C-alpha positions in Angstrom: 16.0 -1.8 12.8 19.1 -4.0 12.2 17.3 -6.0 9.5 16.2 -2.8 7.6 19.7 -1.4 7.7 21.1 -4.7 6.6 18.6 -4.8 3.7 19.6 -1.3 2.7 23.3 -2.3 2.7 22.5 -5.4 0.7 20.4 -3.4 -1.8 23.3 -1.0 -2.3 25.7 -3.9 -2.9 23.2 -5.5 -5.3 23.0 -2.3 -7.4 26.7 -2.4 -7.9 27.3 -6.1 -8.0 24.7 -7.6 -10.3 22.3 -10.5 -10.2 24.2 -12.7 -7.6 24.0 -9.9 -5.0 20.3 -9.3 -5.8 19.6 -13.0 -5.2 21.5 -12.9 -1.9 19.4 -9.8 -0.9 16.1 -11.6 -1.7 17.3 -14.6 0.4 18.2 -12.3 3.3 14.8 -10.6 3.3 13.0 -13.9 3.3 15.2 -15.3 6.1 14.5 -12.3 8.3 10.8 -11.6 8.1 9.2 -8.4 9.5 9.1 -8.3 13.3 5.7 -8.9 14.8 4.2 -7.1 17.8 3.6 -10.4 19.6 5.1 -13.9 19.6 4.5 -16.1 16.5 1.7 -18.1 18.2 -1.7 -17.5 16.5 -3.5 -19.8 18.9 -6.4 -17.9 20.6 -6.0 -14.6 18.7 -9.3 -13.1 17.7 -8.9 -10.0 15.5 -12.0 -7.8 15.8 -10.7 -4.7 14.0 -8.0 -3.7 11.6 -6.5 -0.2 11.7 -4.3 1.4 9.0 -2.2 4.4 9.8 -1.2 5.8 6.4 1.3 8.3 7.8 3.1 5.6 9.7 2.9 3.1 6.8 1.5 0.5 9.2 -1.4 -1.8 9.5 -2.5 -3.1 12.9 -4.6 -6.2 13.7 -6.5 -5.4 16.8 -8.1 -7.6 19.5 -10.1 -6.0 22.3 -8.4 -2.6 21.7 -4.8 -4.0 21.7 -2.6 -4.4 18.6 -1.7 -8.1 18.3 0.1 -7.8 15.0 1.6 -4.9 13.0 3.0 -4.9 9.5 4.8 -2.4 7.1 2.5 -1.3 4.3 2.9 0.4 0.9 0.2 2.7 -0.5 -0.6 4.4 -3.8 1.7 6.7 -5.7 -0.3 9.7 -4.4 -0.8 8.6 -0.7 -1.8 11.9 1.0 -5.5 12.5 1.5 -8.7 10.6 1.0 -9.5 8.8 -2.2 -11.7 11.0 -4.3 -12.0 9.3 -7.7 -10.9 6.4 -9.9 -7.3 6.8 -10.9 -6.2 9.3 -8.2 -3.8 6.6 -6.7 -5.0 7.4 -3.2 -6.0 5.0 -0.5 -9.4 5.9 1.1 -9.7 7.1 4.7 -12.5 6.3 7.0 -14.5 3.3 8.3 -15.1 0.4 6.0 -15.4 -3.4 6.2 -13.2 -6.2 5.0 -16.0 -7.9 3.1 -14.6 -10.6 0.8 -11.3 -12.1 -0.3 -9.7 -13.3 -3.5 -7.2 -16.2 -3.4 -6.7 -16.0 -7.2 -5.8 -12.4 -7.4 -3.1 -10.9 -9.6 -1.3 -10.3 -6.3 -0.4 -12.9 -3.6 -3.9 -13.0 -2.1 -6.2 -10.0 -1.6 -8.9 -8.9 0.9 -11.4 -6.4 -0.3 -12.1 -3.1 1.5 -15.8 -2.0 1.2 -14.9 1.3 -0.5 -16.8 3.2 -1.8 -19.5 3.9 0.7 -22.5 6.1 0.2 -20.6 9.2 1.2 -17.7 8.4 -1.2 -20.2 8.0 -4.1 -21.9 11.3 -3.3 -18.7 13.2 -3.0 -17.4 11.8 -6.4 -20.8 12.4 -8.0 -20.7 16.0 -6.9 -17.5 16.4 -9.0 -19.0 14.3 -11.9 -16.5 11.6 -11.2 -16.4 7.8 -10.6 -15.3 7.0 -7.0 -13.5 3.9 -8.2 -13.4 0.7 -6.2 -11.5 -2.6 -5.9 -9.5 -1.3 -3.0 -7.7 -4.3 -1.4 -5.2 -5.3 1.2 -2.9 -7.5 -0.9 0.6 -9.0 -1.2 3.1 -8.5 -3.9 2.4 -9.0 -7.7 2.4 -12.7 -8.6 5.1 -12.3 -11.2 7.6 -10.4 -8.9 9.9 -13.4 -8.5 13.4 -12.5 -7.2 12.6 -8.8 -7.3 10.4 -8.8 -4.2 13.0 -6.8 -2.3 12.5 -3.9 -4.7 9.0 -3.2 -3.3 10.1 -2.8 0.3 9.5 0.7 1.6 8.0 2.1 -1.6 4.5 3.4 -2.4 3.6 1.5 -5.6 -0.1 0.6 -5.6 -2.9 2.3 -7.4 -4.6 3.0 -4.0 -4.5 -0.4 -2.3 -2.8 -1.4 0.9 0.1 -3.7 0.1 2.1 -5.9 2.5 4.7 -8.6 2.1 3.5 -12.1 1.0 4.3 -13.5 4.4 2.2 -10.7 6.0 -0.9 -11.2 3.8 -0.7 -15.0 4.5 -0.9 -14.2 8.2 -3.5 -11.5 7.8 -5.6 -13.9 5.7 -5.5 -16.5 8.5 -6.3 -14.1 11.3 -8.9 -11.7 9.8 -12.4 -12.9 9.0 -14.8 -11.4 6.4 -16.9 -8.8 8.0 -14.1 -7.4 10.1 -14.3 -3.6 10.4 -11.3 -1.6 9.1 -10.5 2.1 9.9 -8.1 3.9 7.7 -6.4 6.9 9.3 -4.5 9.7 7.5 
């Protein structure tokens, strides 16, 4: 809580004080990474499920029914409701699989969510629409530079699930391809 309040104060200062304050804010955010639900040791952790709670703006890495990690997320510009078609800027809801990853993404690493499933395709087809695809869990844009702080707390994706670069690095190391993901409203 203290870190978030401090970041908000620094953001306000940066808006009125120029580039030097913005640089200080970016440094403060990197020095105080997001709190984790457990200690920093990853030894022995086996993530067997990922849960996303859109309303909470949180992603949870689960092991045997217990959350072992939790991170703040950003969603699409139109976050309420299940993804219906390409371009609706919604994140899908339901059960999927994290089925492949892209280390060379336009974002700092990305892990693919297996949307659309058969039901998603049928629903979109009933409306004569394309369900879309390429829904990912990913970090910040590669060209964000010193402006990383500006993404904190905002919904800015086209329907993906975005986390900080430090978070995607940890998720990348703890979550295997084939891990189930459930996305809740």
